[in-house]
N, C-alpha and C positions, 0 to 999 in steps of 0.2 A: 309349504306345499308348492310344487312346481306349477308355473303358468304354462298353458298349452296354446301354441300358436299354429293354426292350420293355414298354411300359405300356399298360394298358387305356384306350381313348379316352374312355370315359364314367365310369369308376370307377378312376382311376389309383392304383396301389398306393402307400400312404403310405411304405412302407420305401424304395421306389425313388426317390420324390420327395425324401425326406430325404437319401438318399445323393448325389443330384445337387446338392442345396443345400450339403452338406458340401464337395463339389468346388468349387462357386462361392466359398464362404467361404475356401477355401485358394488363392484367386487363380486358379481354373481358368477355362477357356473352354469353353462348351458349344454344341452345335448342337441346336436344339429346334423343335418344330412350333408354328405359330400358326394363326389363322383365315384367314390369307392364304397364306403359304408358310413354308418353313423359315427360321430366322434363327440368327445367331450371337449369343451373349450372355455377359456377365460382370458383376461388380459395378461400381458407379460408380467406386470408388476403385482399381480394378485397372488401373494404367498399362500393365503388361505385356500384359494382355488386350486393351486398346485397340490397342496396337502390333501384336499378333498378328492382330486383325481387319483392320487396315489392310494388313498383309502378305499375308494370305490373299486379300483382295479387290483388292489393288493400288490402294488409295485414297490420295488426297492429303489435305493438312491442311484442305481446304475442305469435306470430306464432313460432312454433317449426320447425326450419330448420333441415335438415338431412345431415349427413356426409356420402357420398357414398364411401365405402372403397373397395379396390381390394381384400383383403383377411383378415383372422382372425388376423394375426400378425399385420397388419396395424390398424385394428379396436381396438385392445388392447392398442394401444398407446393413444387413445382418450377417452376411457371409462373404468371404473372399472368393472370387471366381476369376481364374486366369483365362486366357483366350481359348485354349483347347477345351477346357471344361465348359466355358460359356457356350460354345457352339453346341456341345452335346446336350446340355441342360435346356438351352433355348429351343432346340428342335423337339424336345419332349414335353414342353409346357405350353399352355395349361394341360394337365393330365393327371393320371393316377400314379404318380411317382413321388417318392420322397428322396431327397438328395442329402447326404451327409457331407458337410463342407466345413472348412475352418471358420470359426465364428469371429466376427468383428467385436470391437469394444462395446457396441450397442446391445449385445446379448448379456444379460445378467449371468455372472459366473456360475450360479447354482443351476443354470439350465444347460451349461456346457458339459461335454464329456470330461470327467475329472482329469484325465491324463492327456487326451488328444486335443482338448479345447475346441471340439467340433460341436455342431448342432444340426438337426434335421430341418430341412425347409421344403416347402412344396407350394405349387400354385394350382388350385383345383379348377376343373372344368365343370362347374356347377353353378347354375344361375342364382340359386338362393344363397349359396355360400359367397358368391361374388358380390351380391347385393349387401350382405351382412358386412363383408370386409370393406366395401366402399363407404358404407355409412359409419363404420367404426374408425376408419382412417389409420389403422395400424394392424399388424398381424395378430392372429389368434394363437395363443399357446394351446396346443391341441394334443390329444391322444385318442387312438381308436377306442370306440366304446365296446370293448370286449370284456365281459365280466368273468371273474375267476372260475365260476362253475359252468361256463358255456364254451363250446368248441367254436362257435361262429357268432358274430355280432347279431344283435336283434335287428330286424328289418322294418319294423312298424313303429311309428312315433307314439301311437296310443299305448302300445305295449311297453315302451320305454318309460312313458309317464307313470304307468301303473306300477312298474318295478322300482323306479328311482324317484318318485315324486317327493320323497322326504330328504333326498340328498343332492338334488340339483334344483336350480331356481327357474329354469325354463326349458321347454322342449319344443323344437321347431319340427313340424311335420309337413312335408311337401310330397307325400306319397312314399311308396315302398322303396327302400334303399337296398344296395347290394350287400353281399356278405364277405367279399374279398377286400382285405386292406390294400394299401398301396404297395407297389413294388419299391423296395428300398435299394438305392445305389450309393455306395460309399466311395466318395472321391477324395477322401482325406489324404491318400498317398499320391494323388495326381492321376492315378489310373482307376477306371471303374471296377468296383467289386460288387457283385450282386449279393446283398445281405439277405434279402427276402424276395421271393417271387410272389407277386400278387396280381392286382387288377391291371397294372400297366404291362405291356409287352416287353419282356426283358431282353429279347433277342438282339436289339440294337446295341446292347452293352456287353455282349458276349464276344 
């Protein structure tokens, strides 16, 4: 049964964040808030967690997972970013954008796009998520918490716990979350391609 953590949106309790990180380090799967909508997250090396995300969301092997990073320095360990792309991405982070970029060797092959060898990365503008990433010390492997029978993500932590309490290990609730996923920009060709319009303003990439 999932543990439920009610945390302050602006000053998240360190003890609660530490307990969630302990769950992640024990190969747990969590539901957590971001600056766009709720997401599912686990550690990069958690194969079971990845399978559980695929099962919960009914995803196939082609799904692009996202590495949610604390800052640009961490992001740069997992993707190749040239100067032109660096400026564009830097100007939009932290924020509600996911960028698809060529993956470095730090990214497990099973998480890359099979042909393009790319991966999605993002830096969220959310106090609780940043606290979680800071305590964890590495990116979260993540996917939008959008269930197969729903058109929009759930917005309330207690609702998520009730629905998913037997398939996730923890739910973080810091208040109501949005329903729009991130805006996805594909830089794998060197030029920005808007793959999905979402919470982030896409006009700067048009």
